[in-house]
MARRORO-164187 format. One record per residue (C-alpha): residue number from 1; residue in three letters; x, y, z. Coordinates in nm, 3 decimals, always signed. Layout:
# residues N
{node NUM; ala; {X; Y; Z}};
...
***
This chain:
# residues 298
{node 1; met; {+0.068; +1.704; -0.490}};
{node 2; asn; {+0.038; +1.451; -0.768}};
{node 3; leu; {+0.003; +1.092; -0.643}};
{node 4; ser; {-0.032; +0.928; -0.985}};
{node 5; gly; {+0.145; +0.600; -1.046}};
{node 6; val; {+0.210; +0.274; -0.864}};
{node 7; tyr; {+0.356; +0.264; -0.514}};
{node 8; ala; {+0.499; -0.044; -0.346}};
{node 9; ala; {+0.352; -0.120; -0.006}};
{node 10; leu; {+0.687; -0.204; +0.149}};
{node 11; thr; {+0.746; -0.513; +0.360}};
{node 12; thr; {+0.947; -0.509; +0.683}};
{node 13; pro; {+1.250; -0.743; +0.675}};
{node 14; tyr; {+1.365; -0.920; +0.990}};
{node 15; ala; {+1.706; -1.055; +1.085}};
{node 16; pro; {+1.739; -1.422; +1.191}};
{node 17; asp; {+1.695; -1.319; +1.555}};
{node 18; gly; {+1.359; -1.156; +1.476}};
{node 19; thr; {+1.472; -0.794; +1.499}};
{node 20; val; {+1.403; -0.544; +1.220}};
{node 21; ser; {+1.679; -0.554; +0.957}};
{node 22; leu; {+1.731; -0.196; +0.841}};
{node 23; pro; {+2.022; -0.287; +0.607}};
{node 24; asn; {+1.798; -0.529; +0.416}};
{node 25; leu; {+1.521; -0.270; +0.401}};
{node 26; lys; {+1.761; -0.020; +0.249}};
{node 27; gln; {+1.892; -0.275; -0.001}};
{node 28; asn; {+1.538; -0.355; -0.115}};
{node 29; ile; {+1.457; +0.014; -0.160}};
{node 30; gln; {+1.778; +0.077; -0.354}};
{node 31; arg; {+1.670; -0.194; -0.599}};
{node 32; tyr; {+1.319; -0.052; -0.622}};
{node 33; asn; {+1.468; +0.289; -0.702}};
{node 34; ala; {+1.569; +0.152; -1.044}};
{node 35; thr; {+1.210; +0.052; -1.131}};
{node 36; gly; {+0.921; +0.257; -1.264}};
{node 37; leu; {+0.748; +0.276; -0.925}};
{node 38; ala; {+0.625; +0.623; -0.830}};
{node 39; gly; {+0.723; +0.570; -0.468}};
{node 40; tyr; {+0.671; +0.372; -0.152}};
{node 41; ala; {+0.419; +0.338; +0.130}};
{node 42; ile; {+0.596; +0.266; +0.456}};
{node 43; leu; {+0.434; +0.119; +0.769}};
{node 44; gly; {+0.120; +0.002; +0.596}};
{node 45; ser; {-0.053; -0.332; +0.630}};
{node 46; thr; {+0.207; -0.511; +0.417}};
{node 47; gly; {+0.477; -0.365; +0.641}};
{node 48; glu; {+0.332; -0.554; +0.940}};
{node 49; ser; {+0.291; -0.217; +1.110}};
{node 50; val; {+0.060; -0.352; +1.380}};
{node 51; leu; {+0.334; -0.595; +1.487}};
{node 52; leu; {+0.601; -0.327; +1.534}};
{node 53; ser; {+0.697; -0.123; +1.839}};
{node 54; arg; {+0.700; +0.257; +1.818}};
{node 55; ala; {+1.080; +0.255; +1.823}};
{node 56; glu; {+1.095; +0.001; +1.541}};
{node 57; ala; {+0.845; +0.198; +1.334}};
{node 58; glu; {+1.045; +0.518; +1.369}};
{node 59; ser; {+1.369; +0.344; +1.273}};
{node 60; ile; {+1.198; +0.211; +0.958}};
{node 61; leu; {+1.076; +0.558; +0.863}};
{node 62; ile; {+1.426; +0.698; +0.902}};
{node 63; ala; {+1.593; +0.418; +0.704}};
{node 64; ala; {+1.338; +0.430; +0.421}};
{node 65; lys; {+1.376; +0.805; +0.387}};
{node 66; glu; {+1.754; +0.768; +0.366}};
{node 67; ala; {+1.739; +0.496; +0.099}};
{node 68; ala; {+1.460; +0.624; -0.127}};
{node 69; gly; {+1.553; +0.786; -0.456}};
{node 70; lys; {+1.495; +1.159; -0.479}};
{node 71; asp; {+1.236; +1.103; -0.751}};
{node 72; lys; {+1.026; +0.869; -0.536}};
{node 73; gln; {+0.725; +0.985; -0.334}};
{node 74; leu; {+0.702; +0.855; +0.023}};
{node 75; leu; {+0.384; +0.795; +0.221}};
{node 76; ala; {+0.415; +0.725; +0.593}};
{node 77; gly; {+0.155; +0.506; +0.761}};
{node 78; thr; {+0.055; +0.699; +1.072}};
{node 79; gly; {-0.293; +0.572; +1.161}};
{node 80; ala; {-0.363; +0.464; +1.519}};
{node 81; glu; {-0.670; +0.380; +1.723}};
{node 82; ser; {-0.692; +0.718; +1.893}};
{node 83; thr; {-0.711; +1.055; +1.723}};
{node 84; ala; {-0.443; +1.197; +1.954}};
{node 85; glu; {-0.197; +0.916; +1.879}};
{node 86; thr; {-0.262; +0.948; +1.505}};
{node 87; ile; {-0.185; +1.319; +1.522}};
{node 88; glu; {+0.134; +1.256; +1.719}};
{node 89; arg; {+0.256; +0.993; +1.472}};
{node 90; thr; {+0.169; +1.215; +1.177}};
{node 91; lys; {+0.360; +1.510; +1.319}};
{node 92; arg; {+0.660; +1.287; +1.384}};
{node 93; ala; {+0.655; +1.158; +1.025}};
{node 94; ala; {+0.656; +1.519; +0.905}};
{node 95; glu; {+0.954; +1.595; +1.129}};
{node 96; leu; {+1.138; +1.303; +0.967}};
{node 97; gly; {+1.083; +1.454; +0.622}};
{node 98; tyr; {+0.773; +1.275; +0.497}};
{node 99; arg; {+0.540; +1.477; +0.279}};
{node 100; val; {+0.225; +1.259; +0.294}};
{node 101; ala; {+0.055; +1.065; +0.576}};
{node 102; leu; {-0.142; +0.748; +0.502}};
{node 103; val; {-0.401; +0.719; +0.779}};
{node 104; lys; {-0.597; +0.396; +0.824}};
{node 105; thr; {-0.938; +0.390; +0.988}};
{node 106; pro; {-0.963; +0.316; +1.360}};
{node 107; tyr; {-1.149; -0.012; +1.393}};
{node 108; tyr; {-1.158; -0.153; +1.746}};
{node 109; tyr; {-1.492; -0.008; +1.863}};
{node 110; lys; {-1.681; -0.107; +1.548}};
{node 111; pro; {-2.038; -0.087; +1.688}};
{node 112; val; {-2.011; +0.288; +1.751}};
{node 113; tyr; {-1.792; +0.380; +1.457}};
{node 114; lys; {-2.056; +0.546; +1.242}};
{node 115; pro; {-1.976; +0.779; +0.949}};
{node 116; glu; {-1.983; +1.086; +1.172}};
{node 117; val; {-1.710; +0.932; +1.391}};
{node 118; phe; {-1.475; +0.892; +1.096}};
{node 119; ile; {-1.555; +1.236; +0.958}};
{node 120; ala; {-1.474; +1.398; +1.294}};
{node 121; his; {-1.160; +1.185; +1.341}};
{node 122; tyr; {-1.010; +1.259; +1.001}};
{node 123; arg; {-1.096; +1.629; +1.015}};
{node 124; arg; {-0.917; +1.662; +1.348}};
{node 125; val; {-0.614; +1.477; +1.213}};
{node 126; ala; {-0.608; +1.687; +0.896}};
{node 127; asp; {-0.648; +2.010; +1.093}};
{node 128; ala; {-0.346; +1.924; +1.308}};
{node 129; ser; {-0.130; +1.762; +1.040}};
{node 130; pro; {+0.157; +1.965; +0.892}};
{node 131; ile; {+0.148; +1.740; +0.583}};
{node 132; pro; {-0.134; +1.626; +0.351}};
{node 133; val; {-0.341; +1.327; +0.457}};
{node 134; val; {-0.445; +1.028; +0.247}};
{node 135; leu; {-0.733; +0.824; +0.389}};
{node 136; tyr; {-0.684; +0.448; +0.410}};
{node 137; ser; {-0.979; +0.210; +0.392}};
{node 138; val; {-0.877; -0.157; +0.425}};
{node 139; pro; {-1.189; -0.355; +0.522}};
{node 140; gln; {-1.030; -0.698; +0.477}};
{node 141; phe; {-0.815; -0.624; +0.784}};
{node 142; thr; {-1.021; -0.374; +0.985}};
{node 143; gly; {-1.376; -0.489; +0.909}};
{node 144; ile; {-1.463; -0.127; +0.833}};
{node 145; ser; {-1.511; +0.049; +0.498}};
{node 146; leu; {-1.512; +0.417; +0.423}};
{node 147; glu; {-1.801; +0.470; +0.183}};
{node 148; ala; {-1.853; +0.731; -0.087}};
{node 149; pro; {-2.068; +0.977; +0.116}};
{node 150; glu; {-1.816; +1.019; +0.400}};
{node 151; val; {-1.522; +1.021; +0.159}};
{node 152; ala; {-1.698; +1.296; -0.038}};
{node 153; ala; {-1.744; +1.498; +0.282}};
{node 154; leu; {-1.381; +1.450; +0.382}};
{node 155; ser; {-1.257; +1.536; +0.032}};
{node 156; glu; {-1.370; +1.893; +0.092}};
{node 157; his; {-1.101; +1.937; +0.358}};
{node 158; pro; {-0.804; +2.116; +0.196}};
{node 159; asn; {-0.550; +1.894; +0.376}};
{node 160; ile; {-0.710; +1.561; +0.277}};
{node 161; ile; {-0.587; +1.491; -0.075}};
{node 162; gly; {-0.684; +1.132; -0.148}};
{node 163; ile; {-0.770; +0.781; -0.038}};
{node 164; lys; {-0.621; +0.435; -0.067}};
{node 165; glu; {-0.926; +0.218; -0.125}};
{node 166; ser; {-0.837; -0.147; -0.070}};
{node 167; ser; {-1.168; -0.330; -0.088}};
{node 168; gly; {-1.108; -0.445; -0.446}};
{node 169; asp; {-1.458; -0.326; -0.537}};
{node 170; val; {-1.436; -0.133; -0.865}};
{node 171; gln; {-1.794; -0.011; -0.829}};
{node 172; arg; {-1.701; +0.152; -0.496}};
{node 173; val; {-1.402; +0.315; -0.666}};
{node 174; gly; {-1.626; +0.457; -0.936}};
{node 175; gln; {-1.878; +0.583; -0.682}};
{node 176; met; {-1.606; +0.764; -0.491}};
{node 177; val; {-1.455; +0.917; -0.802}};
{node 178; gly; {-1.797; +1.052; -0.894}};
{node 179; ala; {-1.861; +1.191; -0.546}};
{node 180; val; {-1.538; +1.370; -0.452}};
{node 181; arg; {-1.396; +1.705; -0.560}};
{node 182; pro; {-1.204; +1.690; -0.890}};
{node 183; ser; {-0.858; +1.730; -0.737}};
{node 184; phe; {-0.909; +1.449; -0.484}};
{node 185; gln; {-0.700; +1.144; -0.581}};
{node 186; leu; {-0.804; +0.782; -0.545}};
{node 187; leu; {-0.548; +0.501; -0.527}};
{node 188; thr; {-0.659; +0.139; -0.538}};
{node 189; gly; {-0.500; -0.115; -0.306}};
{node 190; gly; {-0.573; -0.412; -0.534}};
{node 191; ala; {-0.336; -0.526; -0.809}};
{node 192; gly; {-0.614; -0.749; -0.940}};
{node 193; val; {-0.834; -0.447; -1.017}};
{node 194; leu; {-0.573; -0.190; -1.120}};
{node 195; phe; {-0.673; -0.161; -1.485}};
{node 196; pro; {-1.050; -0.132; -1.426}};
{node 197; ser; {-0.988; +0.108; -1.138}};
{node 198; leu; {-0.783; +0.333; -1.364}};
{node 199; ala; {-1.061; +0.309; -1.621}};
{node 200; val; {-1.316; +0.453; -1.376}};
{node 201; gly; {-1.092; +0.735; -1.259}};
{node 202; ala; {-0.833; +0.609; -1.008}};
{node 203; lys; {-0.499; +0.790; -1.027}};
{node 204; gly; {-0.285; +0.491; -0.936}};
{node 205; ala; {-0.230; +0.225; -0.673}};
{node 206; ile; {-0.050; +0.125; -0.354}};
{node 207; leu; {+0.014; -0.246; -0.394}};
{node 208; ala; {+0.155; -0.528; -0.185}};
{node 209; leu; {+0.224; -0.714; -0.509}};
{node 210; ala; {+0.448; -0.425; -0.619}};
{node 211; ser; {+0.695; -0.527; -0.348}};
{node 212; ala; {+0.728; -0.864; -0.521}};
{node 213; leu; {+0.667; -0.776; -0.889}};
{node 214; pro; {+0.737; -0.402; -0.911}};
{node 215; glu; {+0.823; -0.396; -1.280}};
{node 216; arg; {+0.500; -0.565; -1.389}};
{node 217; cys; {+0.281; -0.348; -1.165}};
{node 218; ala; {+0.444; -0.027; -1.288}};
{node 219; glu; {+0.423; -0.148; -1.647}};
{node 220; leu; {+0.047; -0.201; -1.621}};
{node 221; tyr; {+0.002; +0.158; -1.508}};
{node 222; glu; {+0.229; +0.291; -1.782}};
{node 223; val; {+0.070; +0.104; -2.074}};
{node 224; thr; {-0.274; +0.206; -1.952}};
{node 225; ala; {-0.167; +0.570; -1.938}};
{node 226; arg; {-0.040; +0.539; -2.296}};
{node 227; gly; {-0.372; +0.394; -2.413}};
{node 228; gln; {-0.230; +0.051; -2.496}};
{node 229; phe; {-0.538; -0.123; -2.368}};
{node 230; asp; {-0.489; -0.464; -2.531}};
{node 231; his; {-0.149; -0.494; -2.363}};
{node 232; ala; {-0.299; -0.362; -2.041}};
{node 233; arg; {-0.567; -0.630; -2.041}};
{node 234; glu; {-0.305; -0.902; -2.089}};
{node 235; leu; {-0.095; -0.769; -1.803}};
{node 236; gln; {-0.400; -0.734; -1.583}};
{node 237; ala; {-0.498; -1.095; -1.639}};
{node 238; ser; {-0.151; -1.208; -1.528}};
{node 239; leu; {-0.146; -0.981; -1.226}};
{node 240; leu; {-0.496; -1.088; -1.128}};
{node 241; arg; {-0.383; -1.449; -1.100}};
{node 242; ala; {-0.067; -1.353; -0.914}};
{node 243; ser; {-0.246; -1.119; -0.675}};
{node 244; lys; {-0.519; -1.371; -0.598}};
{node 245; leu; {-0.274; -1.637; -0.482}};
{node 246; ile; {+0.023; -1.440; -0.352}};
{node 247; val; {-0.156; -1.152; -0.179}};
{node 248; ser; {-0.520; -1.244; -0.118}};
{node 249; glu; {-0.468; -1.608; -0.023}};
{node 250; leu; {-0.114; -1.625; +0.118}};
{node 251; gly; {-0.070; -1.267; +0.239}};
{node 252; ile; {+0.254; -1.119; +0.366}};
{node 253; pro; {+0.436; -1.458; +0.381}};
{node 254; gly; {+0.349; -1.506; +0.014}};
{node 255; val; {+0.476; -1.162; -0.085}};
{node 256; lys; {+0.800; -1.216; +0.106}};
{node 257; phe; {+0.854; -1.557; -0.053}};
{node 258; val; {+0.827; -1.413; -0.403}};
{node 259; met; {+1.065; -1.135; -0.304}};
{node 260; asp; {+1.318; -1.398; -0.202}};
{node 261; gln; {+1.284; -1.567; -0.542}};
{node 262; arg; {+1.355; -1.239; -0.719}};
{node 263; gly; {+1.668; -1.135; -0.534}};
{node 264; tyr; {+1.506; -0.903; -0.283}};
{node 265; tyr; {+1.516; -0.976; +0.087}};
{node 266; gly; {+1.174; -1.103; +0.188}};
{node 267; gly; {+1.253; -1.335; +0.474}};
{node 268; leu; {+1.014; -1.455; +0.738}};
{node 269; pro; {+0.707; -1.276; +0.871}};
{node 270; arg; {+0.683; -1.182; +1.238}};
{node 271; pro; {+0.483; -1.416; +1.464}};
{node 272; pro; {+0.200; -1.482; +1.503}};
{node 273; leu; {+0.221; -1.488; +1.122}};
{node 274; leu; {+0.370; -1.814; +0.995}};
{node 275; pro; {+0.602; -1.875; +0.699}};
{node 276; leu; {+0.469; -2.056; +0.394}};
{node 277; ala; {+0.438; -2.431; +0.398}};
{node 278; glu; {+0.630; -2.618; +0.130}};
{node 279; thr; {+0.310; -2.698; -0.059}};
{node 280; ala; {+0.223; -2.327; -0.077}};
{node 281; lys; {+0.574; -2.241; -0.196}};
{node 282; gln; {+0.539; -2.492; -0.479}};
{node 283; arg; {+0.205; -2.343; -0.583}};
{node 284; val; {+0.362; -1.997; -0.601}};
{node 285; leu; {+0.657; -2.120; -0.806}};
{node 286; glu; {+0.425; -2.298; -1.049}};
{node 287; leu; {+0.211; -1.986; -1.086}};
{node 288; leu; {+0.512; -1.765; -1.151}};
{node 289; gly; {+0.636; -2.007; -1.413}};
{node 290; ala; {+0.300; -2.009; -1.588}};
{node 291; val; {+0.211; -1.641; -1.557}};
{node 292; glu; {+0.549; -1.488; -1.626}};
{node 293; pro; {+0.843; -1.721; -1.685}};
{node 294; ala; {+1.092; -1.432; -1.697}};
{node 295; val; {+0.979; -1.320; -1.354}};
{node 296; ala; {+1.012; -1.671; -1.215}};
{node 297; arg; {+1.371; -1.687; -1.341}};
{node 298; ala; {+1.469; -1.334; -1.234}};
***
């Protein structure tokens, strides 16, 4: 299975009463279908997955599958704290028609989560999973990183086909690429390091920023693939500034605010997350106007 390209880490829209808005989710995806995105990651960090009930999460998987274009790859976030629950969620995603599971690291019992714990966990999940597994290392949220030696060991499993590496550390990306089997695919989670990650061997990216600026994120991948490196460097500089403020500093509320400016439905985050203050909104609008005026007007 080829995972090359840029995937949007989809947000979860909420209705004014705070419930999940499946119609708005579908409308967003239908607009994304017309872009150059390779596909979508559902129920990841940007989707506020840890703030959703099991019933809400399943309804989102069903709605996203119904709305996605036939040419778009779908990755279902199925990671949980226990191995058994992760396996159950992964099997359910497969039953709903998903072809790839994106499995984040457990993180609650950090003091005892040594490399051998993760190796055993992921091997059990991959053994039981009816669909291929992509590892998900997101240390800015979990406080835990999968490092090159354990990723190399896990890459030998025939049902573990790649990793989303979200640390933003290009050196770590390069170390992993050099350590894993040739067919193992690495996707960066950082729009600010997409170009250098591709340069050291990443196959693509799963990006929160691609929910807000899908065209620009997909374009950076495409021009890099065509060898248009001067253009790629210019795009990367713009996306670095946008990613630093919108994603790294302001997080999901920032991504949703930009979506609102561009005609998507972003809306409010779910508490305890708070919406952007007016001063933050103004900073985002000024950045969009400076980085990409056409995007700011879209």
